[in-house]
All heavy atoms as an XYZ file, in Angstrom:
963
protein
N      15.169     -0.802    -11.485
C      14.875     -1.039    -10.031
C      13.884      0.001     -9.555
O      14.067      1.162     -9.743
C      16.161     -0.929     -9.216
C      15.942     -1.181     -7.739
C      17.274     -1.065     -6.938
O      18.330     -0.899     -7.546
N      17.151     -1.170     -5.647
N      12.773     -0.527     -8.986
C      11.730      0.376     -8.503
C      12.183      1.087     -7.228
O      12.768      0.492     -6.344
C      10.442     -0.443     -8.240
C       9.446      0.449     -7.496
C       9.888     -0.920     -9.543
N      11.927      2.391     -7.188
C      12.307      3.174     -6.000
C      11.223      4.183     -5.707
O      10.734      4.843     -6.616
C      13.659      3.861     -6.208
C      14.161      4.690     -5.042
C      15.577      5.180     -5.329
N      16.020      6.046     -4.242
C      15.863      7.372     -4.228
N      15.293      7.993     -5.253
N      16.292      8.074     -3.221
N      10.888      4.327     -4.399
C       9.913      5.304     -3.977
C      10.626      6.176     -2.937
O      11.276      5.699     -2.042
C       8.695      4.665     -3.308
C       7.606      4.058     -4.205
C       8.139      2.813     -4.952
C       6.410      3.721     -3.366
N      10.517      7.489     -3.098
C      11.195      8.409     -2.222
C      10.242      9.489     -1.739
O       9.791     10.347     -2.523
C      12.368      9.074     -2.925
N       9.938      9.436     -0.401
C       9.094     10.436      0.197
C       9.848     11.696      0.589
O      11.044     11.623      0.884
C       8.391      9.886      1.445
C       7.562      8.635      1.290
C       8.334      7.375      1.635
O       9.602      7.400      1.533
O       7.701      6.333      1.968
N       9.114     12.783      0.574
C       9.667     14.060      1.076
C       8.501     14.911      1.568
O       7.364     14.579      1.323
C      10.456     14.774     -0.021
O       9.606     15.086     -1.098
N       8.874     16.010      2.252
C       7.837     16.932      2.655
C       7.444     16.876      4.113
O       6.676     17.660      4.603
N       7.989     15.877      4.838
C       7.711     15.787      6.244
C       8.380     16.877      7.024
O       9.211     17.625      6.484
N       8.063     17.031      8.256
C       8.658     18.025      9.099
C       7.883     18.248     10.383
O       7.041     17.453     10.746
N       8.164     19.358     11.056
C       7.526     19.686     12.313
C       6.610     20.873     12.084
O       7.010     21.910     11.562
C       8.569     20.017     13.376
O       9.405     18.904     13.621
N       5.364     20.743     12.573
C       4.384     21.845     12.473
C       3.595     21.882     13.749
O       3.618     20.904     14.543
C       3.384     21.604     11.301
C       4.109     21.677      9.938
C       2.614     20.270     11.459
N       2.941     22.983     13.929
C       2.037     23.144     15.146
C       0.709     22.595     14.815
O       0.272     22.485     13.673
C       2.000     24.571     15.556
C       3.307     25.148     16.143
C       3.090     26.455     16.832
O       2.308     27.252     16.392
N       3.877     26.697     17.871
N      -0.001     22.253     15.866
C      -1.397     21.785     15.711
C      -2.216     22.744     14.899
O      -2.137     23.949     15.100
C      -1.993     21.562     17.094
O      -3.269     21.073     17.023
N      -2.952     22.214     13.937
C      -3.770     23.019     13.028
C      -3.027     23.385     11.777
O      -3.658     23.916     10.814
N      -1.746     23.073     11.676
C      -0.976     23.411     10.480
C      -1.190     22.388      9.354
O      -1.986     21.411      9.465
N      -0.471     22.622      8.276
C      -0.569     21.780      7.073
C       0.777     21.349      6.590
O       1.809     22.047      6.836
C      -1.289     22.578      5.946
O      -2.558     22.969      6.351
N       0.777     20.268      5.926
C       1.977     19.752      5.229
C       1.550     19.074      3.929
O       0.453     18.487      3.894
C       2.768     18.751      6.097
C       3.651     19.272      7.243
C       4.159     18.063      8.053
C       4.752     20.114      6.692
N       2.427     19.071      2.945
C       2.178     18.305      1.740
C       3.349     17.342      1.589
O       4.501     17.765      1.423
C       2.038     19.132      0.521
C       1.583     18.321     -0.692
C       1.328     19.147     -1.935
N       2.520     19.430     -2.679
C       2.545     19.708     -3.972
N       1.393     19.685     -4.686
N       3.682     20.007     -4.593
N       2.996     16.090      1.608
C       4.012     15.025      1.349
C       4.035     14.673     -0.114
O       2.987     14.678     -0.783
C       3.674     13.770      2.190
C       3.484     13.945      3.696
C       3.253     12.584      4.348
C       4.647     14.671      4.325
N       5.223     14.364     -0.591
C       5.369     13.940     -1.981
C       6.123     12.553     -1.971
O       6.848     12.279     -1.064
C       6.210     14.933     -2.759
O       5.635     16.166     -2.782
N       5.831     11.826     -3.019
C       6.511     10.530     -3.177
C       6.834     10.399     -4.654
O       5.956     10.292     -5.479
C       5.568      9.388     -2.705
S       6.206      7.776     -3.064
N       8.130     10.377     -4.946
C       8.577     10.288     -6.289
C       8.924      8.802     -6.620
O       9.662      8.177     -5.847
C       9.790     11.147     -6.523
C       9.484     12.616     -6.402
C      10.655     13.512     -6.873
O      11.321     13.150     -7.845
O      10.862     14.557     -6.247
N       8.365      8.331     -7.687
C       8.558      6.903     -8.081
C       9.514      6.878     -9.261
O       9.418      7.701    -10.161
C       7.243      6.289     -8.465
C       6.238      5.975     -7.324
C       5.467      7.252     -7.006
C       5.281      4.930     -7.771
N      10.349      5.913     -9.264
C      11.262      5.705    -10.405
C      11.406      4.206    -10.657
O      11.155      3.383     -9.740
C      12.621      6.345    -10.160
O      13.199      5.809     -8.992
N      11.830      3.896    -11.832
C      12.050      2.481    -12.198
C      10.827      1.778    -12.715
O      10.865      0.587    -13.026
N       9.715      2.483    -12.835
C       8.482      1.875    -13.366
C       8.405      2.076    -14.858
O       8.767      3.112    -15.390
C       7.237      2.479    -12.752
C       6.883      1.950    -11.423
C       7.223      2.605    -10.244
C       6.134      0.758    -11.269
C       6.913      2.111     -8.994
C       5.806      0.261    -10.051
C       6.166      0.947     -8.906
O       5.850      0.460     -7.675
N       7.849      1.109    -15.543
C       7.474      1.261    -16.900
C       6.011      1.672    -16.880
O       5.125      0.885    -16.562
C       7.649     -0.043    -17.697
O       8.996     -0.452    -17.678
C       7.177      0.169    -19.134
N       5.719      2.937    -17.150
C       4.386      3.442    -16.946
C       4.151      3.819    -15.491
O       5.089      4.117    -14.762
N       2.919      3.790    -15.069
C       2.565      4.168    -13.755
C       1.900      3.057    -13.021
O       1.054      2.393    -13.576
C       1.648      5.434    -13.771
O       1.390      5.930    -12.534
N       2.263      2.802    -11.775
C       1.635      1.672    -11.040
C       0.151      1.921    -10.854
O      -0.302      3.027    -10.661
C       2.347      1.664     -9.707
C       2.951      2.988     -9.533
C       3.275      3.504    -10.927
N      -0.620      0.820    -10.917
C      -2.107      0.974    -10.802
C      -2.522      1.513     -9.432
O      -3.387      2.378     -9.317
C      -2.732     -0.349    -11.095
C      -4.234     -0.261    -11.170
C      -4.900      0.023    -12.372
C      -5.037     -0.380     -9.995
C      -6.231      0.132    -12.436
C      -6.416     -0.273    -10.073
C      -7.003      0.003    -11.269
O      -8.358      0.136    -11.359
N      -1.941      0.990     -8.428
C      -2.444      1.202     -7.064
C      -1.408      1.875     -6.201
O      -0.266      1.387     -6.131
C      -2.849     -0.172     -6.478
C      -3.613     -0.126     -5.212
N      -3.663     -1.198     -4.373
C      -4.433      0.847     -4.690
C      -4.431     -0.877     -3.334
N      -4.925      0.304     -3.533
N      -1.711      2.962     -5.597
C      -0.766      3.656     -4.748
C      -1.494      4.105     -3.455
O      -2.705      4.279     -3.459
C      -0.182      4.867     -5.463
C       0.535      4.518     -6.745
S       1.133      5.938     -7.661
C       2.378      6.490     -6.576
N      -0.712      4.261     -2.407
C      -1.320      4.633     -1.151
C      -0.376      5.271     -0.162
O       0.842      5.272     -0.386
N      -0.924      5.766      0.887
C      -0.137      6.348      2.023
C      -0.489      5.543      3.257
O      -1.706      5.309      3.531
C      -0.465      7.797      2.204
C       0.122      8.698      1.157
C      -0.498      9.234      0.095
C       1.472      9.209      1.131
N       0.377      9.993     -0.645
C       1.576     10.012     -0.024
C       2.563      9.093      1.945
C       2.772     10.684     -0.354
C       3.746      9.738      1.642
C       3.835     10.537      0.457
N       0.545      5.242      4.051
C       0.369      4.626      5.331
C       1.156      5.478      6.319
O       1.958      6.296      5.968
C       1.036      3.198      5.318
C       0.252      2.173      4.567
C       0.166      2.212      3.159
C      -0.363      1.132      5.196
C      -0.551      1.262      2.439
C      -1.074      0.162      4.493
C      -1.161      0.208      3.146
N       0.881      5.184      7.620
C       1.684      5.805      8.654
C       1.924      4.817      9.737
O       1.181      3.853      9.907
C       1.067      7.108      9.219
C      -0.199      6.885     10.009
C      -0.789      8.229     10.377
N      -1.989      8.109     11.165
C      -2.829      9.115     11.509
N      -2.481     10.346     11.134
N      -3.897      8.908     12.172
N       2.921      5.075     10.537
C       3.275      4.193     11.644
C       3.660      5.002     12.852
O       4.639      5.775     12.798
C       4.410      3.252     11.202
C       4.673      2.128     12.164
C       5.523      1.033     11.596
O       6.222      1.230     10.604
N       5.453     -0.166     12.149
N       2.955      4.819     13.914
C       3.291      5.395     15.194
C       4.309      4.516     15.909
O       4.288      3.326     15.714
C       2.056      5.539     16.058
C       1.041      6.503     15.520
N      -0.076      6.088     14.809
C       0.923      7.871     15.558
C      -0.822      7.111     14.439
N      -0.213      8.223     14.880
N       5.157      5.083     16.737
C       6.148      4.260     17.433
C       5.492      3.116     18.177
O       4.537      3.278     18.907
C       6.799      5.237     18.396
C       6.626      6.597     17.727
C       5.291      6.509     17.049
N       6.028      1.918     17.960
C       5.528      0.727     18.651
C       4.227      0.215     18.127
O       3.678     -0.782     18.681
N       3.683      0.802     17.067
C       2.413      0.349     16.510
C       2.590     -0.270     15.092
O       3.645     -0.064     14.483
C       1.422      1.515     16.444
C       1.123      2.166     17.779
C       0.216      1.312     18.633
C      -0.188      2.036     19.894
N      -1.031      3.209     19.667
N       1.588     -0.938     14.668
C       1.617     -1.469     13.268
C       1.386     -0.336     12.279
O       0.757      0.650     12.586
C       0.581     -2.546     13.128
C       0.833     -3.831     13.934
C      -0.143     -4.913     13.589
O      -1.084     -4.682     12.850
O       0.026     -6.028     14.116
N       1.855     -0.579     11.092
C       1.656      0.377     10.001
C       0.153      0.461      9.660
O      -0.494     -0.589      9.473
C       2.456     -0.029      8.776
C       2.730      1.079      7.845
C       3.849      0.747      6.868
N       5.144      0.615      7.542
C       6.293      0.511      6.922
N       6.358      0.454      5.611
N       7.419      0.416      7.616
N      -0.362      1.657      9.564
C      -1.758      1.938      9.386
C      -2.046      2.548      8.009
O      -1.399      3.511      7.628
C      -2.218      2.918     10.468
C      -3.579      3.490     10.281
C      -3.818      4.754     11.150
O      -2.855      5.339     11.681
O      -4.994      5.126     11.321
N      -2.934      1.965      7.281
C      -3.289      2.490      5.980
C      -4.175      3.724      6.120
O      -5.054      3.753      6.982
N      -3.914      4.744      5.315
C      -4.669      5.991      5.419
C      -5.556      6.202      4.162
O      -6.727      6.536      4.304
C      -3.725      7.163      5.499
C      -2.891      7.308      6.752
C      -1.874      8.400      6.607
C      -3.806      7.565      7.944
N      -5.008      6.055      3.013
C      -5.724      6.396      1.805
C      -5.034      5.738      0.614
O      -3.809      5.517      0.642
C      -5.763      7.918      1.628
C      -4.340      8.513      1.625
C      -6.507      8.345      0.363
N      -5.856      5.341     -0.363
C      -5.229      4.817     -1.602
C      -5.887      5.484     -2.820
O      -6.895      6.175     -2.692
C      -5.316      3.297     -1.668
C      -6.729      2.760     -1.885
O      -7.694      3.553     -1.772
O      -6.837      1.542     -2.185
N      -5.252      5.265     -3.938
C      -5.721      5.869     -5.194
C      -5.335      4.973     -6.340
O      -4.206      4.398     -6.319
C      -5.156      7.321     -5.357
C      -5.817      8.058     -6.530
C      -3.656      7.298     -5.459
C      -5.458      9.509     -6.584
N      -6.244      4.830     -7.297
C      -5.895      4.047     -8.439
C      -5.469      4.891     -9.613
O      -5.457      6.107     -9.492
C      -7.028      3.067     -8.830
C      -8.235      3.773     -9.339
O      -8.169      4.987     -9.726
O      -9.291      3.109     -9.431
N      -5.124      4.269    -10.709
C      -4.561      5.008    -11.822
C      -5.577      5.973    -12.451
O      -5.195      6.886    -13.179
C      -4.015      4.034    -12.882
O      -3.205      4.757    -13.832
C      -5.141      3.311    -13.597
N      -6.888      5.752    -12.194
C      -7.909      6.604    -12.685
C      -8.254      7.772    -11.747
O      -9.158      8.557    -12.007
C      -9.176      5.795    -12.961
C      -9.018      4.701    -13.938
C      -8.946      3.374    -13.544
C      -8.801      4.954    -15.278
C      -8.741      2.329    -14.425
C      -8.603      3.954    -16.232
C      -8.556      2.641    -15.803
N      -7.556      7.800    -10.594
C      -7.782      8.890     -9.645
C      -8.825      8.611     -8.630
O      -9.198      9.509     -7.890
N      -9.330      7.391     -8.591
C     -10.384      7.078     -7.624
C      -9.697      6.819     -6.246
O      -8.803      5.929     -6.145
C     -11.164      5.824     -8.026
C     -11.966      6.076     -9.332
C     -12.617      4.850     -9.839
N     -11.667      3.801    -10.252
C     -11.920      2.833    -11.062
N     -13.156      2.722    -11.588
N     -11.003      1.956    -11.329
N     -10.105      7.522     -5.208
C      -9.418      7.479     -3.921
C     -10.412      6.964     -2.865
O     -11.612      7.154     -2.964
C      -8.960      8.880     -3.534
N      -9.828      6.309     -1.868
C     -10.589      5.848     -0.721
C      -9.845      6.270      0.537
O      -8.623      6.129      0.609
C     -10.708      4.279     -0.755
C     -11.415      3.772     -2.008
C     -11.440      2.249     -1.964
N     -10.102      1.627     -1.976
C      -9.985      0.305     -1.914
N     -11.008     -0.525     -1.829
N      -8.704     -0.183     -1.963
N     -10.593      6.791      1.483
C      -9.994      7.292      2.683
C     -10.515      6.526      3.937
O     -11.687      6.208      4.040
C     -10.400      8.792      2.856
C      -9.851      9.716      1.824
C     -10.478      9.886      0.603
C      -8.686     10.414      2.092
C      -9.980     10.722     -0.343
C      -8.148     11.274      1.127
C      -8.783     11.399     -0.069
O      -8.257     12.271     -1.024
N      -9.573      6.325      4.852
C      -9.994      5.764      6.130
C     -10.547      6.929      6.965
O     -10.371      8.105      6.643
C      -8.825      5.125      6.864
O      -7.826      6.150      7.096
C      -8.188      4.043      5.997
N     -11.108      6.565      8.104
C     -11.659      7.597      8.982
C     -10.586      8.536      9.499
O     -10.807      9.733      9.731
C     -12.341      6.905     10.163
N      -9.330      8.019      9.654
C      -8.226      8.838     10.142
C      -7.853      9.951      9.125
O      -7.335     10.997      9.553
C      -7.008      7.987     10.407
O      -7.266      7.068     11.404
N      -8.118      9.691      7.852
C      -7.680     10.635      6.827
C      -8.796     11.436      6.241
O      -8.583     12.528      5.690
C      -6.974      9.851      5.712
N     -10.010     10.929      6.358
C     -11.147     11.583      5.676
C     -11.371     12.982      6.223
O     -11.401     13.191      7.440
C     -12.413     10.722      5.873
O     -13.484     11.316      5.196
N     -11.576     13.922      5.310
C     -11.874     15.291      5.680
C     -10.683     16.192      5.945
O     -10.830     17.414      5.897
N      -9.519     15.629      6.177
C      -8.340     16.420      6.458
C      -7.195     16.157      5.515
O      -6.338     17.013      5.317
C      -7.843     16.196      7.902
C      -8.842     16.577      8.993
C      -8.251     16.453     10.366
N      -7.820     15.128     10.649
C      -6.558     14.829     11.008
N      -5.623     15.746     11.090
N      -6.217     13.544     11.303
N      -7.180     15.007      4.935
C      -6.074     14.601      4.019
C      -6.661     14.448      2.622
O      -7.796     13.976      2.443
C      -5.463     13.263      4.435
C      -4.788     13.291      5.794
C      -4.224     12.117      6.319
C      -4.684     14.447      6.552
C      -3.593     12.119      7.521
C      -4.080     14.438      7.786
C      -3.495     13.271      8.296
N      -5.853     14.803      1.647
C      -6.231     14.648      0.225
C      -5.065     14.010     -0.533
O      -3.945     14.523     -0.548
C      -6.582     16.004     -0.404
O      -7.609     16.622      0.339
C      -7.014     15.790     -1.847
N      -5.387     12.890     -1.169
C      -4.402     12.221     -1.999
C      -4.546     12.637     -3.440
O      -5.658     12.915     -3.896
C      -4.500     10.680     -1.823
C      -3.287      9.956     -2.433
C      -5.786     10.179     -2.476
C      -3.271      8.465     -2.125
N      -3.447     12.719     -4.135
C      -3.519     12.949     -5.571
C      -2.234     12.360     -6.216
O      -1.308     12.013     -5.507
C      -3.561     14.447     -5.891
O      -2.469     15.147     -5.378
N      -2.292     12.198     -7.523
C      -1.163     11.600     -8.212
C      -0.985     12.278     -9.556
O      -1.950     12.670    -10.196
C      -1.322     10.109     -8.350
C      -2.494      9.668     -9.112
C      -2.672      8.133     -9.038
N      -1.675      7.421     -9.824
C      -1.567      6.088     -9.837
N      -2.358      5.357     -9.058
N      -0.647      5.519    -10.575
N       0.239     12.374     -9.962
C       0.620     12.870    -11.297
C       1.192     11.675    -12.056
O       2.350     11.319    -11.818
C       1.583     13.995    -11.149
C       1.987     14.623    -12.527
O       1.939     13.898    -13.549
O       2.387     15.779    -12.498
N       0.379     11.078    -12.889
C       0.830      9.873    -13.567
C       1.934     10.156    -14.570
O       2.787      9.331    -14.816
C      -0.365      9.192    -14.284
C      -1.302      8.571    -13.323
O      -0.934      8.237    -12.213
N      -2.580      8.397    -13.745
N       1.920     11.329    -15.129
C       2.978     11.682    -16.121
C       4.357     11.803    -15.456
O       5.343     11.384    -16.010
C       2.615     12.973    -16.829
N       4.359     12.380    -14.274
C       5.611     12.558    -13.501
C       5.869     11.424    -12.541
O       6.952     11.348    -11.963
C       5.558     13.910    -12.756
C       5.380     15.115    -13.635
C       6.618     15.347    -14.483
O       7.738     15.096    -14.112
N       6.372     15.830    -15.714
N       4.864     10.541    -12.366
C       4.999      9.452    -11.386
C       5.289     10.029     -9.970
O       6.242      9.628     -9.293
C       6.009      8.438    -11.793
C       5.366      7.195    -12.371
O       4.145      7.085    -12.378
N       6.163      6.268    -12.867
N       4.458     10.949     -9.537
C       4.562     11.522     -8.190
C       3.229     11.346     -7.494
O       2.192     11.622     -8.075
C       4.941     13.016     -8.213
C       6.269     13.200     -8.967
C       5.039     13.572     -6.797
C       6.702     14.649     -9.114
N       3.283     10.953     -6.282
C       2.140     10.827     -5.394
C       2.164     11.874     -4.351
O       3.285     12.143     -3.809
C       2.101      9.424     -4.783
C       0.968      9.084     -3.863
C      -0.323      8.933     -4.617
C       1.254      7.819     -3.094
N       1.068     12.425     -4.023
C       0.991     13.498     -3.035
C       0.011     13.172     -1.904
O      -0.939     12.422     -2.121
C       0.514     14.845     -3.643
C       1.427     15.363     -4.755
C       1.106     15.169     -6.076
C       2.604     16.038     -4.436
C       1.934     15.684     -7.108
C       3.439     16.532     -5.454
C       3.066     16.344     -6.778
O       3.912     16.823     -7.765
N       0.295     13.777     -0.754
C      -0.700     13.699      0.323
C      -0.719     15.090      0.963
O       0.248     15.506      1.619
C      -0.286     12.660      1.378
C      -1.320     12.516      2.508
C      -2.634     11.946      1.973
C      -0.797     11.615      3.603
N      -1.785     15.817      0.728
C      -2.001     17.121      1.354
C      -2.685     16.889      2.704
O      -3.781     16.322      2.726
C      -2.845     18.006      0.444
C      -3.159     19.360      1.048
C      -1.924     20.262      1.146
O      -1.152     20.322      0.234
N      -1.733     20.857      2.303
N      -2.019     17.373      3.732
C      -2.589     17.178      5.099
C      -2.838     18.552      5.706
O      -1.984     19.437      5.698
C      -1.582     16.425      5.952
C      -1.203     15.066      5.371
S      -0.173     14.069      6.496
C       1.269     15.129      6.624
N      -4.058     18.718      6.260
C      -4.411     19.991      6.872
C      -5.037     19.700      8.251
O      -5.368     18.562      8.577
C      -5.354     20.751      5.991
O      -6.563     20.001      5.782
N      -5.201     20.723      9.024
C      -5.729     20.624     10.379
C      -5.041     19.518     11.155
O      -5.700     18.689     11.812
C      -7.260     20.353     10.324
O      -7.922     21.389      9.635
N      -3.756     19.521     11.072
C      -2.964     18.463     11.712
C      -3.088     18.476     13.234
O      -3.240     19.556     13.852
C      -1.548     18.531     11.285
C      -1.270     18.072      9.885
C       0.079     18.550      9.357
C      -1.334     16.554      9.777
N      -3.083     17.322     13.827
C      -3.206     17.138     15.258
C      -1.974     16.412     15.792
O      -1.310     15.718     15.031
C      -4.458     16.277     15.543
C      -5.722     16.751     14.886
C      -6.864     15.734     15.124
C      -8.130     16.172     14.392
N      -9.188     15.169     14.547
N      -1.715     16.555     17.087
C      -0.566     15.860     17.666
C      -0.624     14.341     17.400
O       0.417     13.725     17.234
C      -0.661     16.194     19.128
C      -1.332     17.526     19.157
C      -2.328     17.512     18.031
N      -1.792     13.766     17.321
C      -1.883     12.297     17.105
C      -1.558     11.962     15.679
O      -1.501     10.761     15.376
C      -3.285     11.793     17.459
C      -4.440     12.551     16.856
C      -5.004     13.621     17.866
O      -4.195     14.316     18.489
O      -6.271     13.678     17.940
N      -1.376     12.918     14.812
C      -0.932     12.633     13.432
C       0.591     12.462     13.388
O       1.125     12.068     12.365
C      -1.309     13.751     12.511
C      -2.805     13.881     12.306
O      -3.481     12.823     12.165
O      -3.299     15.001     12.314
N       1.249     12.683     14.501
C       2.696     12.488     14.573
C       3.021     11.006     14.319
O       2.549     10.132     15.027
C       3.237     12.921     15.920
O       3.034     14.341     16.106
C       4.737     12.599     16.066
N       3.821     10.789     13.273
C       4.157      9.410     12.883
C       5.106      9.460     11.731
O       5.410     10.545     11.160
C       2.860      8.690     12.418
N       5.597      8.298     11.377
C       6.398      8.149     10.102
C       5.383      7.827      9.000
O       4.557      6.945      9.154
C       7.393      7.026     10.249
C       8.335      6.909      9.021
S       9.505      8.277      8.953
C      10.683      7.729     10.189
N       5.480      8.538      7.901
C       4.539      8.379      6.775
C       5.277      7.711      5.635
O       6.352      8.096      5.231
C       3.957      9.725      6.380
C       2.902     10.240      7.350
C       3.270     10.675      8.607
C       1.589     10.261      7.012
C       2.331     11.130      9.547
C       0.633     10.660      7.904
C       0.986     11.113      9.137
O       0.013     11.542     10.028
N       4.577      6.669      5.094
C       5.152      5.914      4.020
C       4.250      5.958      2.766
O       3.030      5.844      2.903
C       5.317      4.441      4.401
C       6.239      4.259      5.563
C       5.791      4.245      6.884
C       7.608      3.949      5.337
C       6.635      4.039      7.914
C       8.476      3.745      6.400
C       7.969      3.800      7.684
O       8.830      3.556      8.751
N       4.847      6.018      1.577
C       4.073      5.808      0.369
C       4.318      4.366     -0.097
O       5.369      3.773      0.212
C       4.411      6.807     -0.679
S       6.092      6.714     -1.350
N       3.384      3.853     -0.793
C       3.438      2.501     -1.279
C       2.781      2.421     -2.674
O       1.913      3.205     -3.025
C       2.677      1.546     -0.323
N       3.262      1.445     -3.433
C       2.742      1.275     -4.773
C       2.713     -0.201     -5.164
O       3.446     -0.999     -4.613
C       3.637      2.021     -5.777
N       1.787     -0.497     -6.044
C       1.718     -1.860     -6.586
C       1.102     -1.807     -7.942
O       0.190     -1.035     -8.216
C       0.869     -2.764     -5.648
C       1.095     -4.243     -5.897
O       2.005     -4.764     -5.238
O       0.369     -4.784     -6.726
N       1.609     -2.658     -8.858
C       1.099     -2.674    -10.201
C      -0.209     -3.436    -10.316
O      -0.910     -3.290    -11.345
C       2.169     -3.215    -11.129
C       3.454     -2.358    -11.174
C       4.335     -2.759    -12.332
O       3.820     -3.008    -13.432
O       5.572     -2.770    -12.098
N      -0.584     -4.178     -9.285
C      -1.824     -4.926     -9.308
C      -3.001     -4.103     -8.980
O      -2.926     -3.036     -8.422
N      -4.164     -4.644     -9.296
C      -5.435     -3.994     -9.025
C      -6.091     -4.746     -7.814
O      -7.028     -5.475     -7.944
C      -6.335     -4.174    -10.261
C      -7.733     -3.549     -9.993
O      -7.930     -2.907     -8.955
O      -8.632     -3.844    -10.822
N      -5.523     -4.416     -6.653
C      -6.026     -5.071     -5.439
C      -6.971     -4.110     -4.672
O      -6.498     -3.061     -4.217
C      -4.886     -5.465     -4.537
C      -5.338     -6.404     -3.445
O      -6.407     -6.209     -2.860
N      -4.561     -7.423     -3.137
N      -8.217     -4.408     -4.664
C      -9.181     -3.475     -4.092
C      -9.571     -3.804     -2.689
O     -10.563     -3.275     -2.192
C     -10.437     -3.466     -4.967
O     -10.999     -4.769     -5.013
N      -8.785     -4.626     -2.029
C      -9.113     -5.010     -0.629
C      -9.213     -3.787      0.238
O      -8.426     -2.796      0.146
C      -8.102     -5.951     -0.059
C      -8.422     -6.440      1.306
N      -8.189     -5.750      2.471
C      -9.082     -7.568      1.673
C      -8.651     -6.450      3.485
N      -9.176     -7.551      3.041
N     -10.198     -3.764      1.134
C     -10.436     -2.689      2.092
C     -10.789     -3.364      3.416
O     -11.622     -4.282      3.471
C     -11.535     -1.779      1.616
C     -11.634     -0.514      2.424
C     -12.520     -0.253      3.441
C     -10.799      0.661      2.307
N     -12.264      0.975      3.979
C     -11.276      1.572      3.296
C      -9.761      0.998      1.450
C     -10.657      2.827      3.430
C      -9.209      2.245      1.614
C      -9.643      3.154      2.589
N     -10.152     -2.943      4.497
C      -9.204     -1.794      4.627
C      -7.854     -2.099      3.969
O      -7.593     -3.316      3.675
C      -9.074     -1.605      6.119
C      -9.394     -2.965      6.722
C     -10.457     -3.524      5.811
N      -7.073     -1.091      3.833
C      -5.777     -1.254      3.216
C      -4.891     -2.211      4.048
O      -4.926     -2.178      5.291
C      -5.068      0.123      3.104
C      -5.753      1.131      2.181
C      -5.026      2.448      2.319
C      -5.764      0.606      0.766
N      -4.109     -2.963      3.329
C      -3.208     -3.940      3.988
C      -1.812     -3.704      3.461
O      -1.550     -3.501      2.243
C      -3.634     -5.347      3.694
C      -5.009     -5.700      4.220
C      -5.383     -7.133      3.911
N      -5.367     -7.470      2.519
C      -5.752     -8.621      1.983
N      -6.249     -9.548      2.798
N      -5.699     -8.871      0.694
N      -0.867     -3.813      4.343
C       0.555     -3.723      3.978
C       0.905     -4.691      2.868
O       1.604     -4.376      1.869
C       1.425     -3.874      5.169
C       2.881     -4.008      4.749
C       1.271     -2.708      6.159
N       0.382     -5.919      2.955
C       0.793     -6.971      2.058
C       0.275     -6.786      0.637
O       0.655     -7.501     -0.295
C       0.337     -8.353      2.554
C      -1.175     -8.494      2.722
C      -1.571     -8.302      4.182
O      -1.076     -7.388      4.884
N      -2.499     -9.133      4.676
N      -0.581     -5.842      0.414
C      -1.155     -5.622     -0.927
C      -0.310     -4.632     -1.719
O      -0.620     -4.334     -2.891
C      -2.565     -5.063     -0.807
C      -3.529     -6.089     -0.309
O      -3.303     -7.293     -0.538
O      -4.517     -5.686      0.372
N       0.795     -4.144     -1.145
C       1.693     -3.249     -1.847
C       3.041     -3.847     -1.919
O       3.667     -4.205     -0.885
C       1.697     -1.893     -1.150
C       0.402     -1.134     -1.183
C      -0.608     -1.410     -0.266
C       0.162     -0.203     -2.198
C      -1.823     -0.730     -0.355
C      -1.057      0.461     -2.251
C      -2.030      0.235     -1.324
N       3.608     -3.888     -3.132
C       4.881     -4.550     -3.267
C       6.080     -3.611     -3.155
O       7.200     -4.070     -2.970
N       5.839     -2.333     -3.246
C       6.975     -1.376     -3.190
C       6.678     -0.278     -2.178
O       5.561      0.227     -2.088
C       7.169     -0.757     -4.575
O       7.488     -1.711     -5.585
N       7.722      0.076     -1.432
C       7.621      0.987     -0.340
C       8.750      1.996     -0.365
O       9.878      1.684     -0.761
C       7.662      0.287      0.985
C       6.402     -0.574      1.210
C       6.208     -1.865      0.757
C       5.252     -0.159      1.918
N       4.953     -2.253      1.184
C       4.364     -1.277      1.885
C       4.867      0.969      2.619
C       3.097     -1.236      2.506
C       3.646      1.017      3.218
C       2.763     -0.082      3.147
N       8.419      3.220      0.124
C       9.480      4.195      0.376
C      10.049      3.966      1.793
O       9.567      3.078      2.570
N      11.043      4.807      2.135
C      11.661      4.673      3.457
C      10.997      5.522      4.532
O      11.302      5.382      5.687
C      13.142      5.045      3.349
C      13.928      4.059      2.560
N      14.158      2.744      2.997
C      14.546      4.165      1.353
C      14.847      2.113      2.067
N      15.110      2.952      1.088
N      10.039      6.351      4.117
C       9.238      7.099      5.063
C       9.748      8.518      5.283
O      10.941      8.822      5.026
N       8.850      9.353      5.732
C       9.191     10.758      6.090
C       8.479     11.071      7.394
O       7.291     10.716      7.564
C       8.845     11.724      4.968
O       9.254     13.027      5.296
C       7.309     11.740      4.712
N       9.194     11.660      8.311
C       8.666     11.894      9.661
C       7.810     13.184      9.681
O       8.245     14.204      9.186
C       9.804     12.045     10.675
C       9.359     12.365     12.072
C       8.584     11.210     12.740
O       8.945     10.031     12.540
N       7.568     11.523     13.555
N       6.618     13.034     10.292
C       5.733     14.168     10.533
C       5.584     14.327     12.051
O       5.238     13.353     12.692
C       4.371     13.992      9.858
C       3.402     15.056     10.317
C       4.518     14.005      8.336
N       5.854     15.525     12.542
C       5.736     15.756     13.970
C       4.838     16.990     14.147
O       5.113     18.059     13.608
C       7.103     16.015     14.594
O       7.944     14.883     14.396
C       6.951     16.260     16.089
N       3.736     16.787     14.934
C       2.796     17.883     15.169
C       2.822     18.183     16.644
O       2.536     17.308     17.485
C       1.393     17.468     14.738
C       0.432     18.647     14.865
C       1.373     16.974     13.271
N       3.136     19.426     16.948
C       3.204     19.820     18.390
C       1.920     20.582     18.780
O       1.329     21.279     17.937
C       4.441     20.723     18.614
O       4.382     21.852     17.754
N       1.598     20.465     20.025
C       0.323     21.113     20.497
C       0.593     22.537     20.923
O       1.732     22.971     21.062
C      -0.238     20.299     21.666
O       0.712     20.175     22.692
């Protein structure tokens, strides 16, 4: 059974940093396509960044320059390093994975078959 478990969320002040982790289990090998999304209260889930098994990453405008995605294929862990955090980054953050090679842009929820339960990030001013 595939399982994704995020950790690393918390409360920080504006300008601070956090590193989110997502541990994957139940996979045979490593999924091809992985990504991070976030969801603000009352809003739709928003794609931030994705990465393929070769380490090629794509960033949306919301994530570019402040967020860095990386993955450890041997350990099946996905990371999101976030810096210069702003109050508007406050949201629930989700990791997602899919074994397919779906290169659609912008990122879409429906292109990922497996999801974690999310980790809350709160940035205070």
